[in-house]
N, C-alpha and C positions, 0 to 999 in steps of 0.2 A: 504494500500500500504506500502510495506517495504521500509524504507529509509536507504540509505547508507551514513554514515557521515565520511568524511576524517578528521583524527585528527593527528596533528604533535606530536610525542612523545618527550618530553624534553630529553636532553642528559643524565641527571641523571637517568631518568626512563629507558632509553635505556641501560645504564650501568648495572642496576639491572637485566633487562631482559637477557642481555648477560651473566652476571655472572651465572644466573640460568641455561642457556642452555649450557654454555661451561664448567661448573664445576670449574671455576676460584675461587680463594680464595679472600675473602674480606680483607685479609691481604694486598692485593695489593692496597688497598685504593679505591676500586671500580672503578678504571680507566680502561676503555676499549677503545682500539684504533684499527684501521685497516689501513694497508698500501697496497693499491690496486696495486701499482707497484710491490711490493714483491710478492703479490698473483699472478699477471700475470706471473712473472718469474717462479714461482713454477709450475703453470698450463701448461706453454708452454715448460719449460726446465727440470722440476723436481728439486729435491734437495736431494743429498746424495743417500740413498737407496730408496727414493720415486721417482718413474718414473713420467714423465710428464703426467699430468691428461688428456691432450688432446689426448693422444694415444688411450685411451679407450672411452672417453666421447665426442670426436670430437672437432674440433678447435673452435667451438662456444658454446661448452658445452651443445649441444642439445641431447646427448646420441646416442646410436646405437642399433637398434633391433638385428643386426647380432651378437653382442657381449652380448646382454642382459643388457647393461649398461644404467643407467638413465640419463635423462635430469637434469642438475644442474643449468642451466641459469635461474635466477629469480624465483626459486622455494621457496626461503625464506632464508634469512641470518642466523637467529638463528637455523633454521632446519638443514642446511648444517653443521654448527658448531657442533650441537648435534650429528649428524651421525659420523663425523670425530672423535669426542671425544669418542663416544661409541666404534668405531672401535679401537681406540688407547688403550682403557681400557678393550678391549675384552668383552664389554657388547653386542656387535653385532658381530656375527661370521658366517654370512650366505653367504659370498662370496666364490667363488671357491678357494680352497686351502688357504683361509684366506688372499688373496692378499691385500685387503683393510686394514686389520689389520696391516700388515707389513708396508705399505705405511704411514698410519696414525701415527704409532709409530715413524717413521723417521722424522716427522715434530714436531716442538715445538708447544706449545699452541698458541703462536702468529702467527706462520706460518699457522696454521689451520684457525685462524680468518682471516688472510690476503687472503688466497686463496678462502675462503668462500665469502669474500667481493668482490673479483674480479669477480667470476662467477655470482654474483647477480647484477653486474653493466653492464653486457653484454646486447646488444640490442637483443631482442627476434626476431627470424626469423620463418617463416612458414615452419617448418620441421617436418611434421606429419608422423606417421608410415604409410607405404604403406600396407594397409590391404590386398589388392588384391595380392600383391607379396608374403606376408606372407602365405596367403591361398594356393597359387600355390606351395609354398615350403612344404606344408603339415601341417602347423600350424592350430590348431582349432581356428577359428575366429568367434566371436559371432555376434549377431544382435545389431547394435547401437541403434535402436529404443526401444528395450527391456531394454538395459542398461540405457537409458535415464530415464526410469521410476524409476529404483533403485536410480540413481544419484539425481534426482530432487524431488522425492516423497517418496522413500522407499517402502517397501512392508510389510504390516502388518504381524506380527508374524515371520518375517524373518530378516529384517534389516532396520535401519533408513535411511533416505536420506543422501547420501554422503555429499551433500552440506549443511546439517545442521551444520557440523563442518568445512568443507573445502571451504565454500562459493559457490556462484553461479557457477555451472558447474565445481566445483573443482578449481576455480581460486586462492584460497589461502586466509587465514585470518591471517594476520601479527599481532603479532609475533608467535602465537601458532601453527597454522595449515598450512602445506606447500601447495603449488600449486600442484595439482595432475592432473588437466586438461592439455591436450596437453603433457602429459608425454608419454614415449614410451610404446607401447602396450605390448611388451614382458616383460619389467620390471614390469609393472602393474600386469600382470597375475602372474608372478613369486612371487612377493611380497605378493599378496593377498593369494596365496597358502601357502606361508611360515608363514604368520600370522595365517592362519587356522590350520596348523599342529604344530605350536609353534616353528619352527626352527628359526623364528625371534621373539624376545620377548622384544624389547627395546621401546615399545610403552608406552605412559603415562597411568598409571593405567589400563593397559590391554585393552584399548579401541578398538584397531584394531583387537586384537585376539577375543574379544567378538563379533564383527561384522562379521569377516570372517568365524568364525566357523559355521555360518548358511548358508553360500553361497556354492552352488554347482559349479562344474567346468563350467557349462553352464552360471550360474549367473556371475561368474568371467570374462568369455570371453565376455559376453554382456556388462558389465560395462566398461571393458578395451576398447572395440570397440568404445563405445561412448566417453569416456574420452579422448582417444588418439588424437582426433581432435575436442573436444568440444569448441564451441565459448565462449569467456570470456565476451561478451557483448550481448545485445539484440537489436533488430531492434528499439525498443522504447527508449533505453538508451545505447548510444554508448560510455559513459564515462568509461574509464578504471580506476578502483579504485587503489589507492596507496597501494602497497604491500611491501614497503621497508621502513617503517617509522623508524624501529629500525636501519637499516643500515644507512639511511640518518642522523640520530641523531649521530651515532657513527662517521661517516665521518666528520660531522660538528665539533665535539669535537676535532677530530684529525687534521683537516686542516683549520677549520674556514669557510668552504664552504659547501653548499648542492650540492652534485655532484654524487649521485648514479644513477640518470637517467636524 
């Protein structure tokens, strides 16, 4: 039986992890902070040339299939920072007209940390992709039961199980791998295809590109159909694992309290 152990990450370790993901300089003394209030202001109102994040990602940061935008809420603090940093540095350029690159450049490094902290303190809501509606609109929607096989077990000579890195049903493995379970269907399919054709290439050591290159469109649609509403717990184990250890440690260092969730 596989055992899941919850471990609190010390603030010093969190700082190192954050520096790794954010590209910050150790010249700053390894100090990493996050201001959730500032992050909320940026998310809801924008800042300078950066538009309000909620306009595309929804007021609860759950993403929108209609716009092809991803869920940001609770997918992982270091991961969101890495994406914003990669957009700011043009290491990721796969969004329409480079819109995210412009927004990320308009935010300071601290702003990016703050808004990433805010979206990872939001209470998750059941806001799954409506696969029937997407299919009625002409989207190719796969079979969730086939996708479950790839997610949980993988397929020999094709791809490893998604959960071998991303945790049970893609619920995330803090601080390295983001939550991909309950991500928006359209975003999942788009990203897997971008990993496959190389138009997105900011994955660590090419992991996602190596996996996606062996997936057909049918495989991608099946995986996304399952993941988009995959349960994060089982009937025999209803405990939700901690997925914000780094964020909690950073907030504790900044405020003296544990307050991420």
